[in-house]
A tleap script that builds the chain and sets N, CA, C and O, in Angstrom:
source leaprc.protein.ff14SB
mol = sequence {
  NMET LEU LEU LEU THR GLU GLY GLN ALA SER
  ASP HIE ARG GLY ALA THR LEU ILE LEU PRO
  ALA LEU PRO PRO ALA GLN GLU LEU LEU ALA
  ASP ARG GLY TYR ASP SER ARG ARG PHE ARG
  ASP ALA LEU GLN ALA ARG GLY ILE ALA PRO
  CYS ILE PRO SER THR LYS SER ARG LYS VAL
  PRO ILE PRO HIE ASP ALA GLU LEU TYR LYS
  GLN ARG HIE ARG ILE GLU ILE MET PHE GLY
  ARG LEU LYS ASP TRP ARG ARG ILE ALA MET
  ARG TYR ASP ARG CYS SER HIE THR PHE PHE
  ALA ALA ILE THR LEU ALA ALA THR VAL THR
  PHE TRP LEU LYS CGLN
}
set mol.1.N position { 0.852 -1.177 0.000 }
set mol.1.CA position { 0.000 0.000 0.000 }
set mol.1.C position { 0.896 1.237 0.000 }
set mol.1.O position { 1.848 1.324 0.774 }
set mol.2.N position { 0.589 2.162 -0.850 }
set mol.2.CA position { 1.308 3.431 -0.914 }
set mol.2.C position { 0.374 4.538 -0.473 }
set mol.2.O position { -0.816 4.534 -0.790 }
set mol.3.N position { 0.926 5.477 0.258 }
set mol.3.CA position { 0.132 6.590 0.751 }
set mol.3.C position { 0.963 7.850 0.650 }
set mol.3.O position { 2.106 7.885 1.105 }
set mol.4.N position { 0.402 8.870 0.064 }
set mol.4.CA position { 1.072 10.156 -0.049 }
set mol.4.C position { 0.300 11.160 0.792 }
set mol.4.O position { -0.878 11.418 0.544 }
set mol.5.N position { 0.976 11.727 1.796 }
set mol.5.CA position { 0.327 12.714 2.649 }
set mol.5.C position { 0.839 14.094 2.274 }
set mol.5.O position { 1.856 14.225 1.593 }
set mol.6.N position { 0.144 15.101 2.715 }
set mol.6.CA position { 0.589 16.464 2.451 }
set mol.6.C position { 1.869 16.733 3.228 }
set mol.6.O position { 2.154 16.074 4.228 }
set mol.7.N position { 2.620 17.689 2.768 }
set mol.7.CA position { 3.919 17.975 3.353 }
set mol.7.C position { 3.868 18.440 4.795 }
set mol.7.O position { 4.855 18.298 5.517 }
set mol.8.N position { 2.746 18.992 5.233 }
set mol.8.CA position { 2.641 19.501 6.588 }
set mol.8.C position { 2.270 18.416 7.601 }
set mol.8.O position { 2.348 18.650 8.807 }
set mol.9.N position { 1.872 17.244 7.131 }
set mol.9.CA position { 1.450 16.173 8.038 }
set mol.9.C position { 2.661 15.542 8.712 }
set mol.9.O position { 3.713 15.374 8.095 }
set mol.10.N position { 2.502 15.195 9.978 }
set mol.10.CA position { 3.602 14.551 10.694 }
set mol.10.C position { 3.743 13.105 10.228 }
set mol.10.O position { 2.790 12.498 9.740 }
set mol.11.N position { 4.938 12.572 10.387 }
set mol.11.CA position { 5.224 11.223 9.908 }
set mol.11.C position { 4.381 10.163 10.602 }
set mol.11.O position { 3.894 9.236 9.955 }
set mol.12.N position { 4.206 10.292 11.900 }
set mol.12.CA position { 3.479 9.238 12.610 }
set mol.12.C position { 2.006 9.192 12.253 }
set mol.12.O position { 1.379 8.143 12.398 }
set mol.13.N position { 1.430 10.298 11.790 }
set mol.13.CA position { 0.024 10.270 11.344 }
set mol.13.C position { -0.128 9.441 10.074 }
set mol.13.O position { -1.046 8.628 9.966 }
set mol.14.N position { 0.772 9.645 9.110 }
set mol.14.CA position { 0.735 8.844 7.891 }
set mol.14.C position { 1.015 7.387 8.161 }
set mol.14.O position { 0.407 6.509 7.550 }
set mol.15.N position { 1.936 7.120 9.076 }
set mol.15.CA position { 2.275 5.739 9.410 }
set mol.15.C position { 1.106 5.040 10.094 }
set mol.15.O position { 0.880 3.850 9.873 }
set mol.16.N position { 0.365 5.766 10.917 }
set mol.16.CA position { -0.798 5.176 11.577 }
set mol.16.C position { -1.854 4.766 10.559 }
set mol.16.O position { -2.560 3.778 10.760 }
set mol.17.N position { -1.964 5.520 9.466 }
set mol.17.CA position { -2.950 5.193 8.442 }
set mol.17.C position { -2.622 3.891 7.706 }
set mol.17.O position { -3.528 3.151 7.323 }
set mol.18.N position { -1.341 3.613 7.511 }
set mol.18.CA position { -0.976 2.393 6.767 }
set mol.18.C position { -0.626 1.220 7.685 }
set mol.18.O position { -0.277 0.142 7.206 }
set mol.19.N position { -0.718 1.424 8.987 }
set mol.19.CA position { -0.383 0.369 9.940 }
set mol.19.C position { -1.170 -0.924 9.706 }
set mol.19.O position { -0.577 -2.000 9.787 }
set mol.20.N position { -2.469 -0.873 9.421 }
set mol.20.CA position { -3.187 -2.128 9.178 }
set mol.20.C position { -2.681 -2.905 7.956 }
set mol.20.O position { -2.882 -4.117 7.875 }
set mol.21.N position { -2.035 -2.230 7.015 }
set mol.21.CA position { -1.554 -2.901 5.798 }
set mol.21.C position { -0.121 -3.421 5.932 }
set mol.21.O position { 0.400 -4.031 4.999 }
set mol.22.N position { 0.521 -3.188 7.079 }
set mol.22.CA position { 1.894 -3.663 7.252 }
set mol.22.C position { 1.950 -5.185 7.280 }
set mol.22.O position { 1.074 -5.824 7.863 }
set mol.23.N position { 2.958 -5.767 6.663 }
set mol.23.CA position { 3.115 -7.220 6.755 }
set mol.23.C position { 3.598 -7.598 8.158 }
set mol.23.O position { 4.073 -6.736 8.897 }
set mol.24.N position { 3.483 -8.861 8.528 }
set mol.24.CA position { 3.974 -9.277 9.845 }
set mol.24.C position { 5.465 -8.973 9.984 }
set mol.24.O position { 6.243 -9.208 9.060 }
set mol.25.N position { 5.850 -8.454 11.133 }
set mol.25.CA position { 7.248 -8.091 11.371 }
set mol.25.C position { 7.561 -8.233 12.851 }
set mol.25.O position { 6.661 -8.265 13.690 }
set mol.26.N position { 8.848 -8.318 13.157 }
set mol.26.CA position { 9.269 -8.382 14.561 }
set mol.26.C position { 9.630 -6.995 15.080 }
set mol.26.O position { 9.298 -6.647 16.214 }
set mol.27.N position { 10.317 -6.195 14.242 }
set mol.27.CA position { 10.719 -4.853 14.635 }
set mol.27.C position { 10.381 -3.854 13.529 }
set mol.27.O position { 10.216 -4.215 12.364 }
set mol.28.N position { 10.283 -2.601 13.929 }
set mol.28.CA position { 10.099 -1.528 12.969 }
set mol.28.C position { 11.138 -0.455 13.270 }
set mol.28.O position { 11.185 0.084 14.376 }
set mol.29.N position { 11.969 -0.150 12.279 }
set mol.29.CA position { 12.977 0.902 12.418 }
set mol.29.C position { 12.395 2.205 11.893 }
set mol.29.O position { 11.852 2.247 10.789 }
set mol.30.N position { 12.505 3.259 12.676 }
set mol.30.CA position { 11.990 4.555 12.247 }
set mol.30.C position { 12.779 5.662 12.937 }
set mol.30.O position { 13.415 5.439 13.967 }
set mol.31.N position { 12.728 6.859 12.353 }
set mol.31.CA position { 13.441 7.973 12.968 }
set mol.31.C position { 12.555 8.680 13.982 }
set mol.31.O position { 11.432 8.253 14.250 }
set mol.32.N position { 13.074 9.768 14.542 }
set mol.32.CA position { 12.377 10.481 15.614 }
set mol.32.C position { 11.012 11.018 15.208 }
set mol.32.O position { 10.158 11.245 16.065 }
set mol.33.N position { 10.797 11.223 13.923 }
set mol.33.CA position { 9.524 11.747 13.453 }
set mol.33.C position { 8.351 10.813 13.724 }
set mol.33.O position { 7.197 11.240 13.705 }
set mol.34.N position { 8.639 9.561 13.971 }
set mol.34.CA position { 7.597 8.568 14.225 }
set mol.34.C position { 7.390 8.317 15.717 }
set mol.34.O position { 6.640 7.417 16.095 }
set mol.35.N position { 8.040 9.097 16.557 }
set mol.35.CA position { 7.949 8.904 17.999 }
set mol.35.C position { 6.671 9.520 18.544 }
set mol.35.O position { 6.587 10.731 18.746 }
set mol.36.N position { 5.689 8.679 18.776 }
set mol.36.CA position { 4.470 9.100 19.460 }
set mol.36.C position { 3.951 7.908 20.255 }
set mol.36.O position { 4.112 6.757 19.850 }
set mol.37.N position { 3.338 8.197 21.372 }
set mol.37.CA position { 2.834 7.137 22.245 }
set mol.37.C position { 1.792 6.298 21.502 }
set mol.37.O position { 1.804 5.071 21.596 }
set mol.38.N position { 0.901 6.948 20.770 }
set mol.38.CA position { -0.159 6.233 20.055 }
set mol.38.C position { 0.420 5.269 19.017 }
set mol.38.O position { -0.033 4.129 18.909 }
set mol.39.N position { 1.415 5.721 18.259 }
set mol.39.CA position { 2.022 4.870 17.233 }
set mol.39.C position { 2.780 3.706 17.871 }
set mol.39.O position { 2.696 2.577 17.388 }
set mol.40.N position { 3.513 3.968 18.941 }
set mol.40.CA position { 4.229 2.899 19.640 }
set mol.40.C position { 3.256 1.859 20.194 }
set mol.40.O position { 3.501 0.657 20.091 }
set mol.41.N position { 2.149 2.327 20.782 }
set mol.41.CA position { 1.160 1.395 21.334 }
set mol.41.C position { 0.514 0.555 20.237 }
set mol.41.O position { 0.273 -0.637 20.425 }
set mol.42.N position { 0.234 1.175 19.093 }
set mol.42.CA position { -0.368 0.441 17.975 }
set mol.42.C position { 0.590 -0.626 17.449 }
set mol.42.O position { 0.159 -1.725 17.099 }
set mol.43.N position { 1.880 -0.313 17.392 }
set mol.43.CA position { 2.875 -1.303 16.963 }
set mol.43.C position { 2.950 -2.460 17.946 }
set mol.43.O position { 2.950 -3.622 17.541 }
set mol.44.N position { 3.013 -2.150 19.219 }
set mol.44.CA position { 3.110 -3.203 20.222 }
set mol.44.C position { 1.858 -4.056 20.277 }
set mol.44.O position { 1.942 -5.244 20.587 }
set mol.45.N position { 0.698 -3.481 19.984 }
set mol.45.CA position { -0.536 -4.260 19.926 }
set mol.45.C position { -0.491 -5.290 18.795 }
set mol.45.O position { -1.124 -6.342 18.884 }
set mol.46.N position { 0.253 -4.987 17.741 }
set mol.46.CA position { 0.407 -5.925 16.620 }
set mol.46.C position { 1.590 -6.865 16.820 }
set mol.46.O position { 1.870 -7.695 15.954 }
set mol.47.N position { 2.286 -6.750 17.943 }
set mol.47.CA position { 3.420 -7.620 18.222 }
set mol.47.C position { 4.707 -7.165 17.558 }
set mol.47.O position { 5.625 -7.964 17.371 }
set mol.48.N position { 4.785 -5.900 17.203 }
set mol.48.CA position { 5.968 -5.336 16.548 }
set mol.48.C position { 6.711 -4.479 17.569 }
set mol.48.O position { 6.132 -3.586 18.187 }
set mol.49.N position { 8.005 -4.765 17.737 }
set mol.49.CA position { 8.826 -3.980 18.670 }
set mol.49.C position { 9.321 -2.723 17.967 }
set mol.49.O position { 10.043 -2.827 16.975 }
set mol.50.N position { 8.952 -1.529 18.454 }
set mol.50.CA position { 9.421 -0.297 17.812 }
set mol.50.C position { 10.874 -0.001 18.170 }
set mol.50.O position { 11.257 -0.066 19.339 }
set mol.51.N position { 11.665 0.318 17.178 }
set mol.51.CA position { 13.048 0.765 17.383 }
set mol.51.C position { 13.091 2.209 16.902 }
set mol.51.O position { 13.545 2.505 15.797 }
set mol.52.N position { 12.602 3.102 17.767 }
set mol.52.CA position { 12.448 4.512 17.431 }
set mol.52.C position { 13.105 5.336 18.535 }
set mol.52.O position { 12.704 5.233 19.694 }
set mol.53.N position { 14.105 6.150 18.202 }
set mol.53.CA position { 14.674 7.015 19.234 }
set mol.53.C position { 13.653 8.054 19.690 }
set mol.53.O position { 12.804 8.490 18.912 }
set mol.54.N position { 13.744 8.435 20.924 }
set mol.54.CA position { 12.812 9.423 21.474 }
set mol.54.C position { 13.122 10.817 20.937 }
set mol.54.O position { 14.271 11.147 20.644 }
set mol.55.N position { 12.083 11.618 20.816 }
set mol.55.CA position { 12.296 13.003 20.434 }
set mol.55.C position { 13.001 13.727 21.575 }
set mol.55.O position { 12.929 13.305 22.729 }
set mol.56.N position { 13.671 14.802 21.246 }
set mol.56.CA position { 14.420 15.543 22.268 }
set mol.56.C position { 13.494 16.240 23.256 }
set mol.56.O position { 13.913 16.601 24.356 }
set mol.57.N position { 12.240 16.429 22.865 }
set mol.57.CA position { 11.303 17.115 23.758 }
set mol.57.C position { 10.675 16.170 24.784 }
set mol.57.O position { 9.975 16.632 25.685 }
set mol.58.N position { 10.903 14.883 24.672 }
set mol.58.CA position { 10.361 13.928 25.632 }
set mol.58.C position { 11.041 14.097 26.990 }
set mol.58.O position { 12.269 14.131 27.071 }
set mol.59.N position { 10.256 14.201 28.038 }
set mol.59.CA position { 10.829 14.384 29.370 }
set mol.59.C position { 11.521 13.116 29.854 }
set mol.59.O position { 12.598 13.179 30.447 }
set mol.60.N position { 10.904 11.968 29.602 }
set mol.60.CA position { 11.495 10.684 29.970 }
set mol.60.C position { 11.742 9.915 28.671 }
set mol.60.O position { 10.803 9.377 28.084 }
set mol.61.N position { 13.004 9.859 28.215 }
set mol.61.CA position { 13.294 9.164 26.956 }
set mol.61.C position { 12.974 7.671 27.032 }
set mol.61.O position { 13.177 7.026 28.061 }
set mol.62.N position { 12.474 7.147 25.927 }
set mol.62.CA position { 12.182 5.719 25.833 }
set mol.62.C position { 13.392 5.057 25.188 }
set mol.62.O position { 13.814 5.473 24.109 }
set mol.63.N position { 13.960 4.038 25.824 }
set mol.63.CA position { 15.158 3.409 25.257 }
set mol.63.C position { 14.849 2.659 23.966 }
set mol.63.O position { 13.732 2.187 23.757 }
set mol.64.N position { 15.866 2.558 23.099 }
set mol.64.CA position { 15.740 1.797 21.858 }
set mol.64.C position { 17.043 1.021 21.642 }
set mol.64.O position { 18.066 1.326 22.254 }
set mol.65.N position { 16.992 0.033 20.778 }
set mol.65.CA position { 18.159 -0.801 20.482 }
set mol.65.C position { 19.073 -0.040 19.520 }
set mol.65.O position { 18.783 0.052 18.327 }
set mol.66.N position { 20.166 0.499 20.035 }
set mol.66.CA position { 21.061 1.326 19.219 }
set mol.66.C position { 21.744 0.514 18.124 }
set mol.66.O position { 21.977 1.034 17.032 }
set mol.67.N position { 22.068 -0.743 18.390 }
set mol.67.CA position { 22.716 -1.590 17.377 }
set mol.67.C position { 21.759 -1.884 16.223 }
set mol.67.O position { 22.159 -1.834 15.060 }
set mol.68.N position { 20.524 -2.185 16.531 }
set mol.68.CA position { 19.537 -2.422 15.476 }
set mol.68.C position { 19.274 -1.145 14.691 }
set mol.68.O position { 19.092 -1.190 13.475 }
set mol.69.N position { 19.254 -0.006 15.378 }
set mol.69.CA position { 18.972 1.271 14.725 }
set mol.69.C position { 20.043 1.646 13.706 }
set mol.69.O position { 19.770 2.404 12.775 }
set mol.70.N position { 21.255 1.127 13.871 }
set mol.70.CA position { 22.326 1.411 12.920 }
set mol.70.C position { 22.004 0.886 11.524 }
set mol.70.O position { 22.569 1.373 10.545 }
set mol.71.N position { 21.118 -0.088 11.409 }
set mol.71.CA position { 20.738 -0.628 10.103 }
set mol.71.C position { 19.853 0.336 9.317 }
set mol.71.O position { 19.600 0.123 8.131 }
set mol.72.N position { 19.385 1.392 9.975 }
set mol.72.CA position { 18.512 2.349 9.317 }
set mol.72.C position { 19.200 3.119 8.198 }
set mol.72.O position { 18.531 3.748 7.378 }
set mol.73.N position { 20.516 3.077 8.157 }
set mol.73.CA position { 21.231 3.776 7.085 }
set mol.73.C position { 20.836 3.235 5.712 }
set mol.73.O position { 20.921 3.952 4.715 }
set mol.74.N position { 20.410 1.990 5.655 }
set mol.74.CA position { 19.966 1.413 4.373 }
set mol.74.C position { 18.722 2.114 3.859 }
set mol.74.O position { 18.564 2.308 2.653 }
set mol.75.N position { 17.853 2.489 4.759 }
set mol.75.CA position { 16.641 3.216 4.378 }
set mol.75.C position { 17.024 4.590 3.841 }
set mol.75.O position { 16.497 5.035 2.822 }
set mol.76.N position { 17.947 5.261 4.534 }
set mol.76.CA position { 18.390 6.588 4.098 }
set mol.76.C position { 19.096 6.521 2.753 }
set mol.76.O position { 18.937 7.426 1.934 }
set mol.77.N position { 19.868 5.475 2.507 }
set mol.77.CA position { 20.533 5.302 1.217 }
set mol.77.C position { 19.488 5.155 0.106 }
set mol.77.O position { 19.643 5.717 -0.978 }
set mol.78.N position { 18.425 4.397 0.383 }
set mol.78.CA position { 17.361 4.219 -0.612 }
set mol.78.C position { 16.702 5.552 -0.951 }
set mol.78.O position { 16.470 5.849 -2.123 }
set mol.79.N position { 16.400 6.358 0.068 }
set mol.79.CA position { 15.803 7.667 -0.205 }
set mol.79.C position { 16.774 8.567 -0.954 }
set mol.79.O position { 16.363 9.338 -1.822 }
set mol.80.N position { 18.047 8.474 -0.628 }
set mol.80.CA position { 19.062 9.250 -1.342 }
set mol.80.C position { 19.125 8.886 -2.815 }
set mol.80.O position { 19.273 9.758 -3.671 }
set mol.81.N position { 19.012 7.592 -3.111 }
set mol.81.CA position { 19.025 7.152 -4.515 }
set mol.81.C position { 17.790 7.633 -5.262 }
set mol.81.O position { 17.869 7.989 -6.437 }
set mol.82.N position { 16.657 7.644 -4.585 }
set mol.82.CA position { 15.443 8.155 -5.231 }
set mol.82.C position { 15.577 9.657 -5.500 }
set mol.82.O position { 15.106 10.152 -6.524 }
set mol.83.N position { 16.211 10.366 -4.594 }
set mol.83.CA position { 16.352 11.811 -4.764 }
set mol.83.C position { 17.435 12.175 -5.774 }
set mol.83.O position { 17.585 13.348 -6.117 }
set mol.84.N position { 18.198 11.183 -6.259 }
set mol.84.CA position { 19.114 11.439 -7.367 }
set mol.84.C position { 18.330 11.791 -8.625 }
set mol.84.O position { 18.856 12.428 -9.538 }
set mol.85.N position { 17.079 11.376 -8.664 }
set mol.85.CA position { 16.202 11.706 -9.790 }
set mol.85.C position { 15.644 13.103 -9.512 }
set mol.85.O position { 14.863 13.296 -8.581 }
set mol.86.N position { 16.044 14.042 -10.307 }
set mol.86.CA position { 15.679 15.440 -10.073 }
set mol.86.C position { 14.168 15.645 -10.028 }
set mol.86.O position { 13.672 16.438 -9.227 }
set mol.87.N position { 13.450 14.950 -10.864 }
set mol.87.CA position { 11.996 15.075 -10.912 }
set mol.87.C position { 11.374 14.756 -9.548 }
set mol.87.O position { 10.392 15.383 -9.147 }
set mol.88.N position { 11.947 13.783 -8.842 }
set mol.88.CA position { 11.413 13.403 -7.534 }
set mol.88.C position { 11.900 14.372 -6.460 }
set mol.88.O position { 11.118 14.811 -5.617 }
set mol.89.N position { 13.184 14.704 -6.489 }
set mol.89.CA position { 13.750 15.581 -5.467 }
set mol.89.C position { 13.088 16.961 -5.475 }
set mol.89.O position { 12.840 17.534 -4.414 }
set mol.90.N position { 12.804 17.491 -6.656 }
set mol.90.CA position { 12.234 18.828 -6.772 }
set mol.90.C position { 10.707 18.821 -6.776 }
set mol.90.O position { 10.076 19.877 -6.739 }
set mol.91.N position { 10.109 17.613 -6.822 }
set mol.91.CA position { 8.654 17.454 -6.778 }
set mol.91.C position { 7.978 18.246 -7.906 }
set mol.91.O position { 7.069 19.042 -7.672 }
set mol.92.N position { 8.457 17.998 -9.153 }
set mol.92.CA position { 7.919 18.711 -10.310 }
set mol.92.C position { 6.460 18.358 -10.602 }
set mol.92.O position { 5.708 19.200 -11.093 }
set mol.93.N position { 6.063 17.140 -10.308 }
set mol.93.CA position { 4.707 16.693 -10.649 }
set mol.93.C position { 3.694 17.260 -9.670 }
set mol.93.O position { 3.892 17.201 -8.457 }
set mol.94.N position { 2.625 17.799 -10.193 }
set mol.94.CA position { 1.592 18.364 -9.335 }
set mol.94.C position { 0.611 17.310 -8.857 }
set mol.94.O position { 0.147 17.363 -7.718 }
set mol.95.N position { 0.293 16.360 -9.711 }
set mol.95.CA position { -0.684 15.326 -9.367 }
set mol.95.C position { -0.011 14.191 -8.596 }
set mol.95.O position { 1.112 13.795 -8.905 }
set mol.96.N position { -0.711 13.681 -7.597 }
set mol.96.CA position { -0.132 12.618 -6.782 }
set mol.96.C position { 0.091 11.344 -7.589 }
set mol.96.O position { 1.084 10.648 -7.378 }
set mol.97.N position { -0.825 11.027 -8.517 }
set mol.97.CA position { -0.657 9.790 -9.288 }
set mol.97.C position { 0.552 9.878 -10.224 }
set mol.97.O position { 1.212 8.868 -10.472 }
set mol.98.N position { 0.847 11.056 -10.738 }
set mol.98.CA position { 2.029 11.231 -11.591 }
set mol.98.C position { 3.304 11.151 -10.748 }
set mol.98.O position { 4.303 10.578 -11.185 }
set mol.99.N position { 3.271 11.720 -9.550 }
set mol.99.CA position { 4.412 11.654 -8.649 }
set mol.99.C position { 4.688 10.214 -8.236 }
set mol.99.O position { 5.842 9.787 -8.197 }
set mol.100.N position { 3.631 9.462 -7.927 }
set mol.100.CA position { 3.786 8.043 -7.595 }
set mol.100.C position { 4.373 7.261 -8.763 }
set mol.100.O position { 5.209 6.379 -8.568 }
set mol.101.N position { 3.939 7.583 -9.964 }
set mol.101.CA position { 4.476 6.902 -11.146 }
set mol.101.C position { 5.973 7.171 -11.284 }
set mol.101.O position { 6.737 6.264 -11.614 }
set mol.102.N position { 6.388 8.389 -11.037 }
set mol.102.CA position { 7.814 8.733 -11.116 }
set mol.102.C position { 8.607 7.994 -10.046 }
set mol.102.O position { 9.698 7.493 -10.319 }
set mol.103.N position { 8.074 7.921 -8.841 }
set mol.103.CA position { 8.750 7.192 -7.762 }
set mol.103.C position { 8.858 5.715 -8.104 }
set mol.103.O position { 9.907 5.105 -7.895 }
set mol.104.N position { 7.783 5.134 -8.629 }
set mol.104.CA position { 7.790 3.722 -9.002 }
set mol.104.C position { 8.808 3.447 -10.090 }
set mol.104.O position { 9.542 2.462 -10.019 }
set mol.105.N position { 8.859 4.295 -11.082 }
set mol.105.CA position { 9.825 4.130 -12.167 }
set mol.105.C position { 11.259 4.256 -11.632 }
set mol.105.O position { 12.121 3.444 -11.969 }
set mol.106.N position { 11.508 5.258 -10.812 }
set mol.106.CA position { 12.852 5.457 -10.259 }
set mol.106.C position { 13.260 4.283 -9.370 }
set mol.106.O position { 14.403 3.830 -9.431 }
set mol.107.N position { 12.350 3.794 -8.558 }
set mol.107.CA position { 12.660 2.656 -7.683 }
set mol.107.C position { 12.944 1.400 -8.500 }
set mol.107.O position { 13.856 0.639 -8.177 }
set mol.108.N position { 12.170 1.185 -9.548 }
set mol.108.CA position { 12.370 0.012 -10.399 }
set mol.108.C position { 13.712 0.068 -11.107 }
set mol.108.O position { 14.448 -0.919 -11.120 }
set mol.109.N position { 14.034 1.193 -11.686 }
set mol.109.CA position { 15.318 1.338 -12.400 }
set mol.109.C position { 16.485 1.230 -11.421 }
set mol.109.O position { 17.493 0.591 -11.726 }
set mol.110.N position { 16.355 1.849 -10.253 }
set mol.110.CA position { 17.411 1.775 -9.244 }
set mol.110.C position { 17.633 0.343 -8.798 }
set mol.110.O position { 18.774 -0.098 -8.665 }
set mol.111.N position { 16.545 -0.391 -8.565 }
set mol.111.CA position { 16.659 -1.802 -8.172 }
set mol.111.C position { 17.277 -2.622 -9.284 }
set mol.111.O position { 18.135 -3.467 -9.029 }
set mol.112.N position { 16.848 -2.381 -10.526 }
set mol.112.CA position { 17.349 -3.140 -11.669 }
set mol.112.C position { 18.847 -2.885 -11.875 }
set mol.112.O position { 19.596 -3.819 -12.162 }
set mol.113.N position { 19.287 -1.645 -11.733 }
set mol.113.CA position { 20.705 -1.319 -11.909 }
set mol.113.C position { 21.557 -1.890 -10.769 }
set mol.113.O position { 22.740 -2.173 -10.957 }
set mol.114.N position { 20.964 -2.052 -9.613 }
set mol.114.CA position { 21.698 -2.569 -8.461 }
set mol.114.C position { 21.979 -4.074 -8.592 }
set mol.114.O position { 22.931 -4.580 -7.999 }
set mol.115.N position { 21.164 -4.774 -9.358 }
set mol.115.CA position { 21.300 -6.230 -9.507 }
set mol.115.C position { 22.586 -6.634 -10.164 }
set mol.115.O position { 22.835 -7.824 -10.354 }
savepdb mol mol.pdb
quit
């Protein structure tokens, strides 16, 4: 399932919308933007252990597995490769379906070239 939210929406709100469509998993790696009590509780209700660092504004930080979190660089590398495509980085497409098509094409070509 793909979901495109407006730029002003917080990350955890969009993630909460697609949570029912997530495949079974043991852990979920995410950055500080996904740190919310509601999102963490929803993950734990599904049996998924959140590996999310606490936001700096949290009074009592919630611990996370720092070694597991180091694997998140792979996600950042993937986004970096997608942003190598100027059309995606600059968000030239006005329509969401055209933007999704560009992302799909870029992801497919990037995956194919990586093989």
